[in-house]
TIKENU-461043 format. One record per atom (N, C-alpha, C): x, y, z. Coordinates in steps of 0.02 Angstrom, whole numbers, padded with zeros to 5 digits, always signed. Layout:
REM TIKENU-461043
XYZ ...
This chain:
REM TIKENU-461043
+03542+07662+01904 +03494+07710+01928 +03483+07766+01876 +03535+07785+01841 +03527+07837+01791 +03476+07818+01739 +03477+07754+01719 +03427+07730+01671 +03356+07736+01698 +03348+07722+01763 +03281+07726+01794 +03251+07796+01787 +03294+07847+01789 +03270+07916+01785 +03281+07947+01716 +03299+07906+01668 +03308+07928+01599 +03359+07984+01593 +03415+07975+01628 +03470+08024+01626 +03527+07997+01585 +03562+08042+01551 +03617+08021+01507 +03682+08008+01545 +03687+08032+01604 +03748+08022+01643 +03750+08070+01702 +03798+08059+01744 +03803+08099+01805 +03820+08172+01789 +03854+08184+01734 +03873+08252+01715 +03813+08296+01698 +03757+08266+01681 +03698+08306+01664 +03662+08331+01726 +03681+08308+01785 +03650+08331+01847 +03680+08397+01869 +03640+08448+01873 +03662+08514+01896 +03619+08532+01956 +03651+08544+02012 +03614+08560+02072 +03595+08633+02073 +03533+08646+02089 +03509+08715+02095 +03535+08744+02161 +03527+08808+02169 +03546+08841+02231 +03506+08812+02290 +03443+08794+02277 +03401+08765+02330 +03428+08698+02353 +03450+08657+02305 +03477+08591+02323 +03542+08598+02362 +03587+08640+02337 +03650+08648+02373 +03638+08678+02442 +03588+08722+02448 +03571+08750+02514 +03548+08696+02562 +03507+08650+02537 +03482+08596+02579 +03539+08550+02600 +03583+08534+02553 +03641+08493+02570 +03683+08527+02623 +03692+08592+02617 +03731+08630+02667 +03698+08627+02736 +03632+08632+02738 +03596+08626+02802 +03610+08559+02834 +03604+08506+02795 +03615+08439+02822 +03688+08428+02842 +03733+08455+02803 +03805+08448+02820 +03819+08483+02887 +03792+08543+02895 +03803+08580+02958 +03769+08545+03017 +03710+08518+03005 +03675+08482+03058 +03716+08422+03081 +03745+08387+03034 +03786+08328+03050 +03848+08348+03090 +03877+08405+03074 +03935+08430+03111 +03915+08449+03183 +03853+08470+03192 +03829+08493+03257 +03818+08434+03304 +03773+08389+03284 +03761+08328+03323 +03716+08282+03281 +03719+08219+03298 +03682+08168+03261 +03607+08180+03263 +03581+08203+03318 +03509+08213+03325 +03485+08270+03279 +03525+08323+03274 +03507+08377+03228 +03506+08353+03156 +03554+08310+03139 +03555+08282+03072 +03492+08241+03058 +03474+08198+03104 +03413+08158+03095 +03352+08203+03088 +03348+08255+03129 +03292+08302+03126 +03290+08338+03059 +03348+08351+03029 +03350+08386+02964 +03325+08341+02908 +03321+08276+02920 +03296+08230+02868 +03220+08220+02872 +03189+08239+02927 +03118+08227+02937 +03074+08263+02885 +03086+08326+02869 +03042+08358+02819 +03040+08321+02753 +03097+08298+02730 +03100+08259+02668 +03062+08193+02675 +03072+08160+02731 +03039+08096+02743 +02964+08103+02750 +02940+08162+02765 +02867+08175+02769 +02840+08199+02702 +02877+08243+02668 +02851+08274+02607 +02846+08226+02548 +02897+08187+02536 +02897+08147+02475 +02844+08091+02474 +02832+08057+02529 +02776+08010+02528 +02709+08046+02517 +02702+08106+02544 +02640+08144+02534 +02632+08160+02460 +02687+08183+02428 +02684+08197+02356 +02665+08135+02317 +02694+08079+02336 +02677+08015+02302 +02603+08000+02310 +02575+08012+02369 +02504+08001+02379 +02461+08046+02335 +02483+08108+02326 +02446+08154+02282 +02451+08131+02210 +02509+08108+02189 +02516+08081+02120 +02473+08020+02111 +02470+07977+02162 +02428+07917+02158 +02356+07937+02146 +02332+07988+02182 +02262+08011+02173 +02249+08032+02101 +02297+08064+02070 +02288+08089+02003 +02298+08037+01949 +02345+07991+01959 +02368+07948+01904 +02365+07873+01916 +02338+07850+01973 +02342+07778+01986 +02308+07736+01932 +02258+07765+01900 +02224+07727+01847 +02260+07731+01780 +02315+07772+01778 +02353+07779+01716 +02427+07764+01728 +02442+07725+01778 +02511+07713+01799 +02555+07686+01742 +02527+07644+01700 +02568+07614+01647 +02594+07666+01598 +02564+07725+01596 +02585+07777+01550 +02633+07827+01583 +02647+07819+01647 +02688+07866+01683 +02756+07834+01698 +02810+07863+01672 +02877+07833+01680 +02901+07834+01753 +02871+07875+01795 +02891+07878+01865 +02842+07843+01912 +02795+07808+01884 +02745+07774+01925 +02777+07725+01974 +02829+07691+01954 +02863+07644+02000 +02883+07679+02064 +02905+07743+02059 +02927+07779+02118 +02869+07793+02165 +02816+07824+02139 +02761+07840+02184 +02723+07779+02208 +02723+07726+02169 +02691+07665+02192 +02728+07633+02251 +02793+07644+02255 +02832+07618+02312 +02820+07658+02376 +02793+07718+02369 +02785+07763+02426 +02716+07760+02458 +02670+07724+02427 +02601+07722+02451 +02577+07650+02454 +02523+07638+02492 +02494+07571+02490 +02446+07565+02431 +02411+07510+02425 +02368+07499+02366 +02307+07544+02365 +02295+07582+02418 +02240+07631+02420 +02266+07702+02414 +02332+07710+02403 +02361+07776+02394 +02381+07811+02458 +02379+07776+02514 +02397+07806+02578 +02473+07807+02584 +02502+07868+02595 +02575+07873+02599 +02604+07832+02656 +02664+07807+02645 +02700+07769+02695 +02749+07816+02730 +02734+07833+02792 +02776+07879+02830 +02820+07842+02880 +02832+07778+02868 +02872+07738+02915 +02941+07768+02928 +02975+07790+02876 +03042+07819+02885 +03039+07882+02928 +02990+07925+02914 +02983+07987+02953 +02968+07971+03026 +02924+07924+03036 +02905+07905+03105 +02965+07877+03143 +03006+07839+03109 +03066+07812+03141 +03115+07867+03160 +03126+07914+03113 +03169+07971+03127 +03143+08012+03186 +03077+08025+03185 +03047+08064+03239 +03054+08029+03306 +03048+07964+03306 +03056+07926+03368 +03126+07933+03395 +03176+07925+03352 +03246+07932+03374 +03259+08002+03402 +03235+08052+03365 +03246+08122+03387 +03212+08134+03454 +03150+08113+03461 +03114+08123+03523 +03148+08088+03582 +03172+08028+03570 +03208+07991+03624 +03271+08028+03644 +03309+08052+03595 +03371+08088+03610 +03357+08152+03649 +03305+08188+03629 +03289+08251+03663 +03263+08236+03734 +03225+08183+03742 +03200+08165+03809 +03259+08149+03855 +03310+08116+03828 +03369+08098+03868 +03416+08158+03879 +03413+08207+03834 +03457+08265+03838 +03419+08327+03815 +03377+08356+03857 +03335+08414+03838 +03375+08474+03813 +03438+08479+03830 +03478+08536+03807 +03488+08535+03731 +03474+08478+03699 +03480+08474+03626 +03422+08508+03589 +03368+08520+03624 +03306+08541+03590 +03315+08601+03544 +03343+08655+03568 +03348+08716+03528 +03388+08706+03464 +03444+08671+03470 +03486+08658+03411 +03450+08612+03362 +03419+08561+03387 +03382+08514+03344 +03324+08550+03309 +03288+08591+03346 +03232+08629+03317 +03256+08676+03262 +03313+08707+03273 +03343+08752+03223 +03354+08715+03157 +03384+08657+03160 +03399+08620+03097 +03336+08591+03066 +03288+08572+03107 +03224+08549+03079 +03191+08606+03039 +03190+08666+03068 +03159+08723+03035 +03198+08743+02972 +03264+08741+02974 +03304+08755+02915 +03290+08705+02859 +03282+08642+02878 +03266+08590+02829 +03196+08601+02799 +03149+08622+02841 +03081+08637+02815 +03085+08693+02763 +03122+08745+02779 +03131+08801+02731 +03166+08777+02668 +03214+08732+02676 +03249+08706+02618 +03203+08666+02573 +03158+08626+02602 +03109+08590+02562 +03066+08639+02523 +03043+08691+02556 +03002+08741+02522 +03042+08772+02465 +03105+08788+02477 +03146+08820+02425 +03155+08776+02364 +03153+08710+02373 +03158+08666+02315 +03102+08678+02265 +03045+08700+02289 +02987+08710+02245 +02978+08782+02223 +03015+08828+02252 +03009+08897+02231 +03054+08913+02172 +03099+08868+02155 +03145+08879+02099 +03117+08852+02033 +03058+08822+02034 +03031+08791+01974 +02993+08840+01934 
């Protein structure tokens, strides 16, 4: 995998404060309950396919010149429409769990919102 991303080794990976913050949110969500953890993954599962779709719009005709084209091509169909299957599956699980146990809602919503903020923070450090 390191070769796929043109990295020299695992030691060259340095996590930003935003990344460690996001990991902390997910770790805490998992300690709270499984549904909160799944909800904390939804923003990522929604955002990255969308980003891939935006890259497809800009570069689909130049994919052979883009070293990351393989990644965004896996996230969209041949017309550039993002694949949200993973997000939809997570949302379905979360909605089923909340329907069966409505008392989970506030805690699950809290971790979903923290994960949304964490996704935003990933882009404010650039």
